[in-house]
C-alpha positions as CSV (number, residue, x, y, z in Angstrom):
1,M,24.5,29.2,-80.6
2,T,27.4,27.2,-82.0
3,I,27.2,23.7,-83.3
4,A,29.6,22.5,-80.6
5,L,27.4,23.9,-77.9
6,L,24.3,22.3,-79.4
7,V,26.1,19.0,-79.5
8,A,27.2,19.4,-75.9
9,L,23.7,20.2,-74.8
10,A,22.3,17.2,-76.7
11,A,24.9,14.9,-75.1
12,G,24.0,16.3,-71.7
13,A,20.3,15.6,-72.3
14,V,21.1,12.1,-73.3
15,V,23.2,11.5,-70.2
16,L,20.4,12.9,-68.0
17,A,17.9,10.7,-69.7
18,L,20.0,7.7,-69.2
19,V,20.6,8.6,-65.5
20,A,16.9,9.2,-65.0
21,G,16.0,5.9,-66.8
22,R,18.4,4.0,-64.6
23,A,17.0,5.7,-61.5
24,H,13.5,4.8,-62.6
25,A,14.5,1.2,-63.2
26,R,16.2,1.0,-59.8
27,A,13.1,2.5,-58.2
28,R,10.8,-0.1,-60.0
29,A,13.1,-2.9,-58.9
30,L,13.1,-1.7,-55.3
31,E,9.3,-1.4,-55.4
32,R,9.1,-5.0,-56.6
33,R,11.5,-6.2,-53.8
34,V,9.5,-4.3,-51.2
35,G,6.2,-5.7,-52.5
36,K,7.6,-9.2,-52.5
37,A,9.0,-8.8,-48.9
38,T,5.6,-7.4,-47.7
39,R,3.7,-10.3,-49.2
40,E,6.1,-12.7,-47.6
41,L,5.7,-11.0,-44.2
42,E,1.9,-11.1,-44.5
43,R,2.1,-14.8,-45.4
44,L,4.3,-15.5,-42.4
45,Q,2.0,-13.5,-40.1
46,R,-1.0,-15.5,-41.3
47,A,0.9,-18.7,-40.8
48,F,2.1,-17.8,-37.3
49,A,-1.4,-16.6,-36.4
50,R,-2.3,-20.3,-36.4
51,F,0.0,-20.8,-33.4
52,A,-0.3,-17.6,-31.4
53,P,-2.7,-14.7,-31.0
54,A,-2.4,-11.9,-33.5
55,A,-1.2,-9.5,-30.8
56,V,1.7,-11.9,-30.0
57,V,2.6,-12.4,-33.7
58,E,2.7,-8.6,-34.3
59,E,4.9,-8.1,-31.2
60,V,7.3,-10.8,-32.3
61,V,7.4,-9.6,-36.0
62,A,8.1,-6.0,-34.7
63,G,11.1,-7.3,-32.8
64,G,9.6,-6.6,-29.4
65,A,9.7,-8.8,-26.3
66,L,6.5,-10.0,-24.8
67,E,7.3,-9.9,-21.2
68,P,5.7,-12.5,-18.8
69,A,3.0,-10.9,-16.7
70,K,0.3,-11.7,-14.2
71,R,-3.1,-11.4,-15.8
72,E,-6.7,-12.0,-14.8
73,V,-8.1,-14.4,-17.4
74,T,-10.9,-16.9,-17.9
75,V,-9.8,-20.4,-18.9
76,L,-12.0,-22.8,-20.7
77,F,-11.3,-26.5,-20.9
78,A,-13.2,-28.8,-23.2
79,D,-12.8,-32.6,-23.5
80,L,-14.6,-35.2,-25.4
81,K,-16.4,-37.9,-23.4
82,G,-15.8,-41.5,-24.3
83,F,-13.7,-40.7,-27.3
84,T,-10.8,-43.0,-26.4
85,A,-13.1,-46.0,-26.6
86,M,-14.6,-44.7,-29.8
87,S,-11.3,-44.1,-31.4
88,D,-10.4,-47.8,-31.2
89,K,-13.2,-48.6,-33.6
90,L,-12.5,-45.9,-36.2
91,D,-10.1,-46.0,-39.2
92,P,-7.2,-43.7,-38.4
93,A,-7.9,-41.5,-41.4
94,V,-11.6,-41.2,-40.4
95,L,-10.6,-40.5,-36.8
96,V,-8.3,-37.7,-37.7
97,Q,-10.9,-36.2,-40.0
98,V,-13.6,-36.3,-37.3
99,L,-11.3,-34.6,-34.8
100,N,-10.1,-32.0,-37.2
101,D,-13.6,-31.0,-38.2
102,Y,-14.6,-31.0,-34.5
103,F,-11.6,-28.8,-33.6
104,R,-12.5,-26.4,-36.5
105,A,-16.1,-26.0,-35.3
106,M,-15.1,-25.4,-31.7
107,S,-12.3,-23.0,-32.6
108,Q,-14.6,-20.9,-34.7
109,A,-17.1,-20.7,-31.8
110,I,-14.3,-19.7,-29.4
111,A,-12.7,-17.1,-31.7
112,A,-16.2,-15.6,-32.4
113,H,-16.3,-14.7,-28.7
114,R,-12.8,-13.2,-28.4
115,G,-11.2,-16.3,-27.1
116,Y,-7.9,-17.8,-28.1
117,V,-7.3,-21.6,-28.4
118,A,-4.0,-22.0,-26.5
119,K,-3.5,-25.7,-27.3
120,F,-5.1,-29.0,-28.3
121,M,-4.3,-31.9,-26.0
122,G,-5.4,-35.2,-27.6
123,D,-9.1,-34.6,-28.0
124,G,-9.1,-31.7,-25.5
125,I,-9.1,-27.9,-26.0
126,M,-7.7,-25.2,-23.7
127,A,-8.9,-21.7,-24.5
128,I,-8.0,-18.4,-22.9
129,F,-10.1,-15.2,-22.6
130,G,-8.5,-12.0,-21.5
131,A,-4.9,-12.5,-22.8
132,P,-2.8,-11.4,-24.3
133,E,-5.2,-8.4,-24.7
134,P,-7.3,-7.4,-21.6
135,N,-11.0,-8.1,-21.8
136,P,-13.3,-6.8,-19.1
137,W,-16.1,-9.1,-20.5
138,Q,-14.0,-12.2,-20.5
139,A,-16.2,-14.3,-18.2
140,R,-19.3,-13.6,-20.2
141,D,-17.5,-14.2,-23.5
142,A,-16.2,-17.5,-22.2
143,V,-19.7,-18.7,-21.2
144,E,-21.2,-17.5,-24.5
145,A,-18.4,-19.3,-26.3
146,A,-19.2,-22.5,-24.4
147,L,-22.9,-22.2,-25.4
148,A,-21.9,-21.6,-29.0
149,M,-19.7,-24.7,-28.8
150,R,-22.7,-26.7,-27.6
151,A,-24.8,-25.4,-30.5
152,A,-22.0,-26.1,-33.0
153,L,-21.5,-29.6,-31.6
154,A,-25.2,-30.3,-32.1
155,V,-24.9,-29.3,-35.8
156,Y,-21.7,-31.3,-36.2
157,N,-23.4,-34.4,-34.7
158,E,-26.1,-34.2,-37.4
159,T,-23.3,-34.5,-40.0
160,L,-21.7,-37.4,-38.2
161,R,-25.1,-39.2,-37.9
162,A,-25.7,-38.7,-41.6
163,A,-22.3,-40.3,-42.4
164,G,-23.1,-43.3,-40.1
165,L,-20.4,-42.2,-37.6
166,P,-20.8,-42.1,-33.8
167,E,-21.9,-38.8,-32.3
168,L,-19.7,-36.8,-30.0
169,A,-20.3,-35.5,-26.4
170,F,-18.1,-33.1,-24.5
171,G,-17.6,-31.6,-21.1
172,V,-16.6,-27.9,-20.6
173,G,-15.2,-26.3,-17.5
174,V,-14.8,-22.5,-17.1
175,H,-12.9,-20.7,-14.3
176,R,-11.6,-17.2,-13.8
177,G,-8.6,-16.0,-11.9
178,V,-5.0,-14.8,-12.0
179,V,-2.4,-16.5,-14.1
180,V,1.1,-15.9,-15.4
181,A,0.9,-15.3,-19.2
182,G,3.8,-15.4,-21.5
183,I,5.8,-17.3,-24.2
184,L,7.1,-20.6,-22.9
185,G,9.2,-23.3,-24.5
186,S,12.7,-24.0,-25.9
187,D,14.8,-22.7,-28.7
188,E,13.1,-25.1,-31.1
189,L,9.4,-24.8,-30.0
190,V,7.6,-22.0,-28.1
191,E,3.9,-21.2,-27.4
192,F,2.0,-18.4,-25.8
193,T,0.1,-19.8,-22.8
194,V,-0.9,-19.3,-19.2
195,I,0.1,-21.2,-16.1
196,G,-1.2,-21.2,-12.5
197,D,-3.8,-22.5,-10.2
198,T,-6.6,-21.0,-12.3
199,V,-5.7,-23.4,-15.2
200,N,-5.7,-26.4,-12.8
201,V,-9.1,-25.5,-11.4
202,A,-10.7,-25.1,-14.9
203,A,-9.4,-28.5,-15.8
204,R,-10.8,-30.1,-12.6
205,V,-14.1,-28.4,-13.1
206,E,-14.3,-29.9,-16.6
207,S,-13.7,-33.3,-15.2
208,A,-16.7,-32.8,-12.8
209,T,-19.1,-32.7,-15.8
210,R,-19.0,-36.5,-16.0
211,A,-20.0,-37.0,-12.3
212,H,-23.0,-34.7,-12.7
213,D,-23.9,-35.7,-16.3
214,V,-23.8,-32.1,-17.6
215,D,-21.9,-30.6,-20.4
216,I,-20.9,-27.1,-19.1
217,L,-19.8,-26.1,-15.6
218,V,-18.7,-22.8,-14.3
219,T,-17.3,-21.7,-10.9
220,N,-18.4,-18.9,-8.6
221,E,-15.7,-16.6,-10.0
222,V,-17.3,-16.9,-13.4
223,K,-20.9,-16.7,-12.1
224,E,-20.4,-13.4,-10.3
225,K,-19.5,-11.8,-13.6
226,L,-22.7,-13.0,-15.5
227,D,-26.1,-11.4,-15.7
228,G,-29.6,-12.8,-15.7
229,R,-29.4,-13.8,-19.4
230,V,-27.5,-17.0,-18.5
231,R,-29.5,-19.7,-16.8
232,L,-27.5,-21.5,-14.1
233,R,-28.3,-24.4,-11.8
234,A,-26.4,-24.9,-8.6
235,L,-24.8,-28.3,-8.1
236,P,-23.1,-29.9,-5.1
237,P,-19.6,-28.4,-4.5
238,A,-16.8,-30.1,-6.3
239,R,-13.6,-31.4,-4.6
240,V,-10.6,-30.0,-6.4
241,K,-7.1,-31.2,-5.9
242,G,-5.0,-28.7,-4.0
243,K,-8.1,-26.9,-2.5
244,P,-8.8,-27.5,1.2
245,E,-12.6,-27.1,0.7
246,P,-14.9,-28.1,-2.2
247,I,-15.7,-25.3,-4.6
248,P,-19.2,-24.2,-5.7
249,I,-20.0,-25.1,-9.3
250,W,-22.9,-24.2,-11.5
251,A,-24.4,-26.0,-14.6
252,V,-25.0,-23.7,-17.5
253,E,-28.5,-24.6,-18.9
254,G,-28.8,-21.9,-21.5
């Protein structure tokens, strides 16, 4: 083998090594960019999950369109009793902290029973069971969530009492029926929510907790999906705006 051939082979090996090195460096740089993009996507998904159910976030991130649809869901409304009068006596920072801690405890109870907090309205909460993903046990889950909220509120009130703050009391109304579920809003702000008569009835049933001095009320549509493990007490039918006849309601005792 001639010296010229050896030199040519050596030069070729150097070129191949350089090319391989550059390719490896490009691959490493690409891996870093992909890893950074993946971490950023995960961060955005976690952030958006605070505003919409995970199924909705995944659909939006994938570029899909979540079409509006009719769904059978169970809607839970919770509202604090007498909180407006109480809020006038509290320092704004204390008031916000009390509400945030309350919302955190209630949201955890709802999420633990496959519910989704659709929105906070002042000191009120609207939660959905059965959307965006179907749930055949939605009524039972909603009632068990309400009972978990009752227990969580009792624990939270111990904390408030120890801090010398007024205790909280709430009313919860639960109703099941057909709604239109979808993403509503403008170009600047959207939310996943449900609309329809079922939502209105759930809100009106929650209001009836004050008249009957109870904390959790459900309708017949919810009751018929429960079993004997939930103790219910029949109450006089409630008049609901938009309904020609009063609707049967039941207090959840345990």
